[in-house]
C-alpha positions as CSV (number, residue, x, y, z in Angstrom):
1,M,-26.9,-33.9,-43.5
2,T,-30.5,-34.7,-44.0
3,T,-33.1,-36.4,-41.8
4,S,-33.0,-39.4,-44.1
5,E,-29.4,-40.2,-43.2
6,P,-28.9,-42.9,-40.6
7,E,-28.2,-42.0,-37.0
8,L,-24.9,-42.6,-35.4
9,S,-23.9,-46.1,-34.5
10,Q,-24.2,-46.8,-30.8
11,P,-21.3,-48.3,-28.9
12,D,-21.9,-50.7,-26.1
13,M,-22.1,-48.1,-23.3
14,K,-22.1,-50.8,-20.7
15,T,-18.6,-51.6,-21.8
16,V,-17.5,-48.0,-22.3
17,V,-18.5,-47.0,-18.8
18,G,-15.8,-48.3,-16.5
19,R,-13.2,-48.7,-19.2
20,D,-12.9,-45.2,-20.8
21,D,-12.8,-41.6,-19.7
22,L,-15.9,-39.6,-20.7
23,L,-16.2,-36.1,-22.1
24,L,-19.4,-34.2,-22.5
25,L,-18.9,-30.9,-24.3
26,T,-22.0,-28.7,-24.8
27,L,-21.6,-25.8,-27.2
28,D,-24.1,-23.6,-25.6
29,T,-26.7,-22.0,-28.0
30,L,-25.0,-23.4,-31.2
31,R,-27.4,-23.5,-34.1
32,Y,-27.5,-26.5,-36.4
33,D,-27.5,-24.5,-39.6
34,V,-24.4,-22.5,-38.6
35,A,-22.6,-25.6,-37.5
36,V,-23.3,-27.4,-40.8
37,E,-22.4,-24.4,-43.0
38,S,-19.2,-23.8,-41.1
39,A,-18.2,-27.5,-41.4
40,A,-19.0,-27.7,-45.1
41,A,-16.9,-24.6,-45.8
42,G,-13.9,-26.2,-44.1
43,R,-13.8,-23.7,-41.2
44,L,-14.1,-26.3,-38.4
45,P,-11.1,-28.6,-39.2
46,N,-10.6,-29.8,-35.6
47,L,-14.2,-30.6,-34.9
48,T,-15.1,-32.2,-38.2
49,A,-11.9,-34.4,-38.2
50,H,-13.6,-36.3,-35.3
51,L,-17.2,-36.3,-36.4
52,P,-18.4,-39.5,-38.1
53,G,-18.4,-38.8,-41.8
54,N,-17.0,-35.4,-41.0
55,V,-20.6,-34.1,-40.5
56,W,-22.9,-33.1,-37.7
57,Q,-26.0,-35.2,-37.0
58,K,-29.2,-33.2,-37.1
59,C,-31.0,-33.5,-33.8
60,H,-33.8,-32.1,-31.7
61,A,-32.8,-30.4,-28.4
62,P,-34.0,-31.8,-25.1
63,G,-34.9,-28.3,-23.9
64,N,-35.1,-24.8,-25.3
65,F,-32.7,-23.1,-22.8
66,T,-29.6,-24.1,-20.8
67,Y,-31.1,-25.0,-17.4
68,A,-33.9,-27.2,-18.8
69,A,-31.7,-28.8,-21.4
70,H,-28.9,-29.8,-19.1
71,H,-31.2,-31.3,-16.5
72,A,-32.5,-33.5,-19.3
73,I,-29.0,-34.3,-20.6
74,F,-27.7,-35.3,-17.1
75,A,-30.7,-37.6,-16.8
76,G,-29.6,-39.3,-20.1
77,F,-31.8,-37.5,-22.5
78,L,-29.3,-36.3,-25.1
79,P,-30.4,-34.5,-28.3
80,T,-32.6,-36.9,-30.3
81,P,-32.0,-37.6,-34.0
82,A,-34.4,-35.5,-36.1
83,M,-36.1,-38.5,-37.7
84,P,-38.8,-40.9,-36.6
85,G,-37.8,-43.1,-33.7
86,P,-37.6,-44.6,-31.3
87,H,-33.9,-43.9,-30.8
88,P,-31.9,-46.0,-28.3
89,R,-30.2,-43.8,-25.7
90,L,-26.5,-44.0,-24.6
91,F,-27.5,-43.5,-21.0
92,A,-30.8,-44.0,-19.2
93,A,-32.1,-43.9,-15.7
94,R,-34.0,-47.1,-14.9
95,F,-37.7,-46.7,-15.1
96,A,-40.5,-49.0,-16.2
97,G,-41.8,-48.6,-19.7
98,S,-38.9,-46.8,-21.3
99,E,-39.0,-47.3,-25.0
100,T,-35.5,-45.9,-25.6
101,T,-33.5,-48.1,-23.2
102,A,-31.8,-50.7,-25.4
103,E,-29.3,-53.5,-25.1
104,R,-26.3,-51.2,-25.4
105,T,-27.7,-48.5,-23.1
106,F,-25.8,-47.9,-19.8
107,V,-28.7,-48.1,-17.3
108,F,-28.4,-46.6,-13.8
109,D,-30.5,-46.5,-10.7
110,E,-29.2,-43.1,-9.5
111,P,-31.2,-40.0,-10.4
112,D,-28.7,-38.6,-12.8
113,L,-25.7,-39.7,-14.9
114,V,-23.2,-37.7,-12.9
115,S,-23.9,-39.5,-9.6
116,A,-24.2,-42.8,-11.4
117,L,-20.7,-42.4,-12.8
118,A,-19.4,-41.3,-9.4
119,A,-20.8,-44.5,-7.9
120,R,-18.8,-46.4,-10.4
121,G,-15.5,-44.8,-9.4
122,Y,-15.4,-41.9,-11.8
123,H,-14.1,-38.5,-10.7
124,T,-16.8,-36.1,-11.9
125,A,-15.7,-32.6,-12.9
126,C,-17.5,-29.6,-14.3
127,V,-16.0,-26.6,-16.1
128,G,-18.8,-24.1,-16.3
129,G,-19.5,-21.4,-18.8
130,V,-22.9,-19.6,-18.9
131,G,-24.6,-18.1,-15.9
132,F,-26.3,-21.3,-14.8
133,F,-22.9,-22.6,-13.8
134,N,-21.4,-19.5,-12.2
135,K,-21.9,-20.6,-8.6
136,R,-22.8,-17.0,-7.6
137,G,-26.1,-17.9,-6.1
138,A,-28.4,-20.8,-5.3
139,L,-29.6,-21.3,-8.9
140,G,-26.0,-21.1,-10.2
141,N,-25.0,-23.9,-7.9
142,V,-27.6,-26.5,-8.8
143,L,-26.0,-27.9,-11.9
144,P,-22.3,-27.6,-10.7
145,G,-23.4,-29.1,-7.4
146,L,-24.0,-32.5,-9.2
147,F,-20.2,-32.8,-9.6
148,A,-17.4,-33.7,-7.1
149,E,-15.3,-30.8,-8.6
150,S,-16.6,-27.7,-10.3
151,H,-15.0,-24.6,-11.7
152,W,-16.2,-21.2,-12.9
153,E,-14.4,-17.9,-13.2
154,S,-15.4,-14.7,-14.9
155,E,-12.9,-15.5,-17.6
156,F,-15.1,-18.5,-18.6
157,S,-18.2,-16.3,-19.0
158,V,-20.1,-15.1,-22.0
159,A,-18.5,-11.7,-21.6
160,S,-15.0,-12.9,-22.1
161,P,-13.5,-13.0,-25.6
162,T,-11.0,-15.7,-24.4
163,S,-13.5,-17.8,-22.5
164,F,-12.8,-21.2,-24.2
165,E,-9.1,-20.8,-24.0
166,A,-9.5,-20.2,-20.2
167,Q,-11.7,-23.3,-19.9
168,V,-9.3,-25.5,-21.7
169,A,-6.4,-24.3,-19.5
170,C,-8.5,-25.1,-16.4
171,T,-9.1,-28.6,-17.8
172,E,-5.4,-29.1,-18.4
173,R,-4.7,-28.3,-14.8
174,L,-7.6,-30.5,-13.6
175,V,-6.4,-33.5,-15.5
176,A,-2.8,-33.0,-14.5
177,A,-3.8,-33.1,-10.8
178,L,-5.9,-36.3,-11.2
179,P,-4.3,-39.7,-10.4
180,A,-3.8,-41.6,-13.7
181,E,-5.6,-44.6,-12.5
182,R,-8.8,-42.7,-11.6
183,P,-11.3,-42.6,-14.5
184,L,-12.7,-39.1,-15.3
185,F,-16.1,-37.8,-16.4
186,L,-15.5,-34.2,-17.6
187,F,-18.3,-31.8,-18.5
188,V,-17.5,-28.5,-20.2
189,N,-20.2,-26.0,-21.0
190,V,-18.8,-23.6,-23.7
191,S,-20.1,-20.1,-23.4
192,A,-18.4,-18.6,-26.4
193,L,-21.3,-19.1,-28.8
194,H,-23.8,-17.4,-26.5
195,Q,-24.6,-13.7,-26.9
196,P,-22.6,-11.5,-26.7
197,N,-20.4,-12.9,-29.4
198,W,-19.7,-9.9,-31.6
199,F,-16.1,-9.6,-30.4
200,H,-15.2,-12.9,-32.2
201,L,-15.7,-11.3,-35.6
202,P,-13.0,-8.9,-36.8
203,G,-14.5,-5.5,-37.6
204,A,-17.7,-6.1,-35.6
205,T,-18.5,-3.8,-32.7
206,R,-20.8,-3.7,-29.7
207,D,-23.0,-1.3,-31.7
208,T,-23.3,-3.6,-34.7
209,G,-24.2,-6.4,-32.2
210,D,-24.6,-10.2,-32.6
211,N,-25.8,-12.0,-35.7
212,M,-25.4,-15.2,-37.6
213,S,-21.9,-14.2,-38.8
214,T,-20.6,-13.4,-35.3
215,H,-22.1,-16.7,-34.0
216,A,-20.2,-18.5,-36.8
217,A,-17.0,-16.7,-35.9
218,A,-17.4,-17.8,-32.3
219,L,-17.7,-21.4,-33.4
220,E,-14.5,-21.0,-35.4
221,Y,-12.8,-19.6,-32.3
222,V,-13.8,-22.7,-30.4
223,D,-12.6,-24.9,-33.1
224,R,-9.1,-23.3,-33.0
225,H,-8.7,-24.4,-29.4
226,V,-10.7,-27.6,-29.1
227,G,-7.8,-29.7,-30.2
228,R,-6.0,-28.9,-26.9
229,L,-9.1,-30.2,-25.0
230,F,-9.3,-33.4,-27.1
231,D,-5.5,-34.0,-26.6
232,V,-5.7,-33.7,-22.8
233,M,-8.7,-35.9,-22.6
234,R,-7.0,-38.7,-24.6
235,S,-3.7,-38.3,-22.8
236,R,-4.6,-40.8,-20.0
237,R,-6.6,-43.5,-21.8
238,R,-9.3,-43.8,-24.5
239,C,-12.0,-41.2,-24.1
240,F,-15.6,-41.4,-25.4
241,A,-16.6,-37.8,-26.3
242,I,-20.0,-36.3,-26.9
243,V,-20.1,-32.9,-28.5
244,C,-23.4,-31.2,-29.0
245,S,-25.5,-28.1,-28.6
246,D,-27.9,-27.9,-25.7
247,H,-30.3,-25.7,-27.8
248,G,-30.0,-23.2,-30.6
249,T,-30.8,-19.5,-30.6
250,A,-32.7,-17.1,-32.9
251,Y,-31.3,-14.0,-34.6
252,G,-34.4,-12.4,-35.9
253,D,-35.8,-15.7,-37.4
254,D,-39.5,-15.0,-38.1
255,G,-39.2,-12.1,-35.7
256,Y,-37.8,-14.1,-32.9
257,T,-34.6,-13.3,-31.0
258,G,-32.8,-15.5,-28.4
259,H,-34.0,-18.8,-27.0
260,R,-36.4,-20.2,-24.3
261,L,-39.0,-20.2,-27.2
262,G,-40.3,-22.8,-29.6
263,H,-38.7,-22.0,-32.9
264,E,-36.9,-24.3,-35.3
265,S,-33.7,-22.3,-34.8
266,V,-33.8,-23.2,-31.1
267,W,-35.1,-26.8,-31.3
268,T,-32.7,-28.0,-34.0
269,V,-29.1,-28.7,-32.9
270,P,-25.9,-30.4,-34.0
271,Y,-24.6,-33.5,-32.3
272,G,-21.7,-35.9,-32.6
273,H,-20.1,-38.7,-30.6
274,F,-16.8,-40.5,-31.1
275,F,-13.8,-42.0,-29.4
276,L,-10.5,-40.1,-28.8
277,E,-7.8,-42.6,-29.0
278,P,-4.7,-42.2,-26.8
279,P,-1.4,-41.3,-28.6
280,T,0.6,-44.3,-29.7
């Protein structure tokens, strides 16, 4: 997908909110180039089946590491299409002079999207992944603390080779316990792409370490299990899903490694949104 391609169509979010369940799935540290190459090679059948046109949209991240990016996302600043704007936003806090609040934008007076949805009757739930969601200290409680219900276990962490399976199982239990009539906003932060990810590639070892190939293998691992997450989120009613990276990460690009830095590999991210229709 090139920057000349049109951005995704925007549903009327003022209608979606209150009618549909909502899923925000952040694939932590996922690089745009790896996501595009994996999709084009047919290695992401479950994700690309739902992406409009079966491709990722090229976007710029709202931050260059998890904590900053998620604060922006929860305020309504999702990844921005990597082309000249302005680009209307799906969600926006009300403030004077906003150039990206449009007719179809869901506008709220609360300080963040999570509390705005809670005020409109949604049950808000977080299934955390990376350390900023681990609830082990004051900092790790800030983002989960926005939600009425939050979960984190060591099995969800970056060190677990089965992290996403465990997160999906947690979601299945969460949804099963929720009254059918209560709308749900579910946020899942996927840790599997984040370093270390060498254990997702057969033959790789701790000594060989993480690289673009192990990052891609982690994405393929997520794709193998994401269908279960989509199925449970569409089991109650139609669900509007946003799937994106919060930021990318560098693997030696121009000498850079990691994120929280201003490199193209960090600022450029994949994005998609779509409806998950309930089974007929």
